[in-house]
N, C-alpha and C positions, 0 to 999 in steps of 0.2 A: 402476817406483819405485827398485827396488833398482840397475837399471844405471845411472839417473842420479846417483845417491848416488856410485856408481863412477866416472862422468863427471866429476862434480864435483872430486872428486880428483885425477884423474888432470889436468884443467883446471888446477888450483891447483899441481901438480908442472911442468906446462910454463910456468906464468906467472912471469915474471920478480918477482911482486910477493908472492908465498908461499915458502915452501920447496919445495926441489928433489927430496926423494924422498916417497913416499906414506907412510913411517913418521914423517917431522917435518912433514907435513900434517898429518897424523892427530893428533898431537900437538902442534901449534902451540897457543901461549896467547899471548892478544895482552894481559898484565899484568893481565886480570881475569878469566880465563875461559878454558876450552877451547873449542876451535871446534868439538867435535862430542859431542854427548849422551852419549855410551858411553863417554867419555874422561871425560868432567866429572862423571859421576855413579859412574865408577870401573865400571860393567858389563863392560868390556872385556877385565877380566882373569878374568872369569868365562864370558864367552861361547862358544861353539862354533858356528860358523856352519853353517846347515842346509847341503844340497846345492843348493837353490834359492838362496841368496846366494852360493855358489861358482860357481855355474852364471853366474850374471849376472855378477858380478867376473870371472869367463875371457872373457865376450861381450863387456864392455866393453874387456877387454887386447887381444881380437882386432879392436876397431876400432867397434865397434857403439856407436852415439853419439847421443842424442838431445838433448843438453843446450843444443844451440845457444851452446853456450860459456861455460855458467852457471858461477860459481864461489864462487856463495853459493845457500844453500836455508833456506828456514824452514818448520816447520807452520801457525804463526800471524802475522798480519800484520795493522797499523793504518797509517790514512792518516799518522801521528805515530810509527810505528814506525823506526830503522835506517836499514832496509833502505827503509824506502818513501820516505824522505828524505835518503838518500845514496846509492841505487844504483838501476838500472835493470829493473824488473820484465821479464825476458823471456818468461814463461810458469805456468801453473798449472797442475799434474799431482797428481790427488786433492786432499788435504789442505795438498800442497807447491807454495810458491810459491821460483821461481826466478831469479836477479836475476844481473847481471853490474854492472862499473863503466857 
């Protein structure tokens, strides 16, 4: 799952629809809210990444990619959510739903 989150961030960096750096993707605000929960609730400033997280990010940097091009993910979804009415569901991994345009 951690590699998938990193994959989504890197997919956004490569996409013309999102900012072009990891930092600007992570801190992107759509005018109402931030895109990633740790930024939204400001936990990002107090978090220390675990070695597992660091290893997963390095694996993603090295090209390990299971995302199928996903640009979005969420933990919950309903048939009426923005995700389900505006995006295409690619796959579900655990409790996370992954989408693209």
